[in-house]
Backbone as CSV, one residue per row, in Angstrom:
resi,resn,N_x,N_y,N_z,CA_x,CA_y,CA_z,C_x,C_y,C_z
1,MET,-337.452,54.397,-121.220,-337.590,55.701,-121.792,-336.937,55.788,-123.161
2,ALA,-335.984,54.926,-123.388,-335.252,54.985,-124.657,-336.175,54.792,-125.856
3,THR,-337.248,54.046,-125.697,-338.151,53.782,-126.811,-339.337,54.737,-126.849
4,ALA,-339.428,55.627,-125.880,-340.562,56.559,-125.820,-340.465,57.594,-126.935
5,GLN,-341.603,57.946,-127.451,-341.683,58.972,-128.490,-341.534,60.354,-127.857
6,VAL,-341.139,61.306,-128.665,-341.090,62.692,-128.200,-342.478,63.054,-127.695
7,GLY,-342.545,63.695,-126.553,-343.827,64.044,-125.949,-344.270,63.046,-124.893
8,GLU,-343.678,61.867,-124.894,-344.020,60.832,-123.910,-342.887,60.586,-122.923
9,ARG,-341.734,61.126,-123.190,-340.540,60.796,-122.407,-340.632,61.259,-120.962
10,GLU,-341.093,62.478,-120.749,-341.172,62.987,-119.385,-342.194,62.207,-118.576
11,ALA,-343.306,61.836,-119.187,-344.325,61.047,-118.493,-343.779,59.664,-118.126
12,LYS,-343.012,59.071,-119.015,-342.411,57.764,-118.715,-341.396,57.883,-117.585
13,LEU,-340.614,58.947,-117.589,-339.655,59.179,-116.518,-340.394,59.345,-115.192
14,PHE,-341.462,60.085,-115.206,-342.272,60.312,-114.009,-342.806,58.982,-113.463
15,ARG,-343.366,58.157,-114.335,-343.919,56.864,-113.895,-342.825,55.952,-113.350
16,ALA,-341.672,55.949,-113.989,-340.561,55.115,-113.512,-340.098,55.570,-112.135
17,ALA,-340.007,56.874,-111.941,-339.576,57.400,-110.643,-340.595,57.100,-109.557
18,ARG,-341.871,57.217,-109.869,-342.893,56.890,-108.862,-342.852,55.414,-108.512
19,ALA,-342.624,54.568,-109.505,-342.558,53.124,-109.247,-341.348,52.771,-108.384
20,LEU,-340.208,53.363,-108.678,-338.996,53.065,-107.919,-338.961,53.769,-106.568
21,GLY,-339.712,54.850,-106.444,-339.738,55.595,-105.187,-340.178,54.763,-104.005
22,ARG,-341.023,53.789,-104.223,-341.457,52.938,-103.103,-340.278,52.166,-102.524
23,PHE,-339.339,51.771,-103.364,-338.169,51.047,-102.874,-337.231,51.964,-102.092
24,VAL,-337.223,53.231,-102.462,-336.468,54.216,-101.687,-337.137,54.390,-100.324
25,ALA,-338.464,54.539,-100.317,-339.205,54.713,-99.066,-339.002,53.528,-98.126
26,TRP,-338.915,52.343,-98.667,-338.766,51.133,-97.854,-337.320,50.877,-97.429
27,GLY,-336.398,51.665,-97.949,-334.997,51.487,-97.589,-334.263,50.454,-98.420
28,ASP,-334.878,49.995,-99.493,-334.252,48.975,-100.351,-333.248,49.571,-101.337
29,LEU,-333.469,50.810,-101.754,-332.578,51.481,-102.703,-332.262,52.879,-102.185
30,PRO,-331.018,53.308,-102.303,-330.704,54.688,-101.939,-331.265,55.663,-102.976
31,ARG,-331.813,56.770,-102.507,-332.412,57.745,-103.417,-331.422,58.228,-104.465
32,HIS,-330.185,58.499,-104.064,-329.223,59.039,-105.026,-328.928,58.056,-106.158
33,VAL,-329.005,56.765,-105.877,-328.775,55.755,-106.916,-329.926,55.784,-107.928
34,VAL,-331.146,55.845,-107.429,-332.326,55.901,-108.295,-332.304,57.190,-109.118
35,GLU,-332.016,58.310,-108.458,-331.974,59.594,-109.178,-330.913,59.584,-110.270
36,GLN,-329.744,59.069,-109.958,-328.666,59.066,-110.951,-329.024,58.197,-112.157
37,ALA,-329.545,56.999,-111.888,-329.888,56.090,-112.986,-330.988,56.678,-113.869
38,LEU,-332.019,57.227,-113.242,-333.121,57.795,-114.021,-332.721,59.100,-114.706
39,GLN,-331.868,59.882,-114.065,-331.363,61.105,-114.693,-330.615,60.755,-115.977
40,GLU,-329.739,59.773,-115.880,-328.973,59.347,-117.062,-329.889,58.813,-118.149
41,GLY,-330.881,58.028,-117.764,-331.821,57.486,-118.742,-332.649,58.564,-119.405
42,GLY,-333.106,59.522,-118.614,-333.895,60.621,-119.164,-333.098,61.483,-120.126
43,GLU,-331.864,61.788,-119.745,-331.023,62.591,-120.625,-330.669,61.822,-121.898
44,ALA,-330.412,60.531,-121.773,-330.103,59.711,-122.949,-331.302,59.643,-123.896
45,ALA,-332.505,59.752,-123.337,-333.718,59.716,-124.157,-334.023,61.064,-124.794
46,GLY,-333.261,62.104,-124.413,-333.446,63.397,-125.049,-334.011,64.496,-124.171
47,LEU,-334.273,64.209,-122.901,-334.752,65.251,-121.995,-333.565,66.084,-121.510
48,SER,-333.823,67.327,-121.178,-332.761,68.170,-120.639,-332.481,67.770,-119.191
49,ALA,-331.304,68.131,-118.708,-330.932,67.818,-117.324,-331.921,68.451,-116.346
50,SER,-332.333,69.682,-116.610,-333.261,70.355,-115.690,-334.652,69.727,-115.718
51,GLU,-335.113,69.279,-116.883,-336.407,68.581,-116.961,-336.358,67.311,-116.120
52,CYS,-335.271,66.578,-116.255,-335.116,65.331,-115.497,-335.113,65.597,-114.005
53,ARG,-334.316,66.556,-113.559,-334.217,66.854,-112.124,-335.570,67.227,-111.541
54,SER,-336.281,68.096,-112.230,-337.587,68.547,-111.756,-338.585,67.397,-111.685
55,THR,-338.632,66.614,-112.733,-339.560,65.476,-112.789,-339.215,64.450,-111.721
56,LEU,-337.945,64.143,-111.578,-337.521,63.152,-110.590,-337.819,63.620,-109.179
57,ARG,-337.527,64.863,-108.876,-337.782,65.391,-107.536,-339.266,65.258,-107.192
58,SER,-340.110,65.686,-108.089,-341.549,65.642,-107.861,-342.056,64.209,-107.688
59,ALA,-341.675,63.336,-108.597,-342.170,61.957,-108.566,-341.640,61.183,-107.360
60,LEU,-340.357,61.328,-107.067,-339.794,60.604,-105.926,-340.346,61.129,-104.609
61,ASP,-340.475,62.440,-104.478,-341.042,62.994,-103.246,-342.449,62.451,-103.014
62,TRP,-343.269,62.422,-104.069,-344.634,61.913,-103.939,-344.617,60.441,-103.546
63,SER,-343.842,59.656,-104.246,-343.823,58.217,-104.005,-343.327,57.882,-102.603
64,ILE,-342.294,58.564,-102.163,-341.761,58.311,-100.821,-342.794,58.683,-99.758
65,ALA,-343.472,59.791,-99.947,-344.494,60.220,-98.988,-345.679,59.264,-98.927
66,HIS,-345.986,58.596,-100.032,-347.166,57.733,-100.088,-346.861,56.242,-99.965
67,ASN,-345.627,55.889,-99.735,-345.257,54.470,-99.631,-344.372,54.215,-98.410
68,GLN,-344.739,54.805,-97.289,-343.922,54.664,-96.093,-343.908,53.242,-95.541
69,SER,-344.960,52.492,-95.768,-344.981,51.111,-95.289,-345.297,50.165,-96.437
70,ARG,-344.756,48.979,-96.334,-345.009,47.968,-97.366,-346.422,47.437,-97.211
71,ARG,-347.015,47.168,-98.333,-348.326,46.507,-98.323,-348.076,45.028,-98.560
72,ASP,-348.922,44.208,-97.995,-348.779,42.772,-98.238,-349.008,42.469,-99.696
73,ALA,-348.166,41.584,-100.236,-348.333,41.176,-101.630,-349.639,40.410,-101.788
74,ALA,-350.352,40.695,-102.844,-351.657,40.048,-103.057,-351.489,38.681,-103.645
């Protein structure tokens, strides 16, 4: 997110949270660790704390709900 242009930062945060959310769903990473790291990254990139929280909640909730089981690696 640090290299994202203004206007792209929230979308990058959203994609990162959705990508990492599968590891939360699988039990590989604790949700609070992912949220804290992405919150810090989003704020460092210039997003407000509330923008980060809202985006992270939405993206992680979606990813966890849709990645309950691991798929076999192709």
